[in-house]
C-alpha positions in Angstrom: 18.1 85.9 141.8 14.5 85.1 143.2 13.7 84.1 146.6 11.6 81.1 147.1 8.2 81.8 148.5 7.4 80.2 151.9 4.7 77.8 151.8 2.4 76.8 154.6 0.6 78.7 157.3 1.7 82.3 158.1 3.8 83.0 161.0 1.9 83.6 164.2 -1.4 82.2 162.9 -3.2 79.7 165.0 -4.0 76.1 164.1 -7.7 75.9 163.4 -9.9 73.6 165.6 -11.2 70.6 163.8 -14.2 68.5 164.6 -13.1 64.9 165.5 -15.4 62.1 163.9 -15.2 58.6 165.1 -15.0 55.8 162.4 -15.6 52.2 163.5 -13.9 49.7 161.1 -16.0 46.7 160.0 -15.3 43.3 161.9 -15.4 39.8 160.8 -18.3 38.0 162.4 -16.2 34.8 162.6 -13.1 35.9 164.4 -13.7 39.5 165.2 -10.7 40.8 163.2 -10.6 44.2 161.4 -8.0 43.1 159.0 -9.5 42.6 155.6 -8.4 42.4 151.9 -8.9 45.4 149.6 -12.6 46.0 148.5 -13.1 44.3 145.1 -15.8 46.6 143.8 -18.5 48.9 145.1 -22.1 48.3 144.4 -24.3 51.4 145.2 -27.9 51.0 145.9 -29.9 54.3 145.8 -32.7 54.7 148.2 -33.5 56.3 151.5 -34.2 55.0 155.1 -32.9 55.0 158.5 -29.4 53.3 159.2 -29.0 51.0 162.2 -27.6 54.0 164.2 -30.7 55.8 163.7 -29.5 58.4 161.3 -31.0 58.8 157.7 -29.2 57.7 154.4 -29.8 58.2 150.8 -27.8 55.3 149.5 -26.1 52.0 150.6 -22.7 51.1 149.4 -22.1 47.2 149.3 -18.4 46.3 149.3 -17.3 42.6 148.9 -14.2 41.8 150.9 -12.5 38.9 152.8 -11.1 38.6 156.3 -7.3 38.3 156.3 -7.2 36.4 159.5 -9.6 33.5 158.9 -10.6 33.8 155.2 -14.3 34.5 155.8 -15.9 36.3 152.9 -18.2 39.2 153.7 -20.0 42.3 152.4 -19.4 45.5 154.2 -22.5 47.9 154.2 -21.9 51.6 154.2 -24.8 54.0 154.7 -24.3 57.3 152.9 -26.3 60.5 153.4 -26.2 63.4 150.8 -28.6 66.0 151.5 -30.6 67.5 148.7 -29.1 70.6 147.3 -31.0 73.8 146.5 -31.8 74.3 142.9 -29.1 76.7 141.4 -31.4 78.0 138.7 
């Protein structure tokens, strides 16, 4: 009869330290609520620049949604930064 192999972290090993990153949910400008419907689609606009927080971006994702509290329609804007990778050849 085979014994089941234990899964998970080995006994005695320490938990790895992880960096904590803060994420701020978008808010409705009309009622200040963070409750929203699911995003309908995602429109990606390629380009580069500096986001409002001062960090560079390489693309902007535009996501239409609607406030669940007051019904106000809005487009959430997400700035994305993907650094250039070295040529693998």
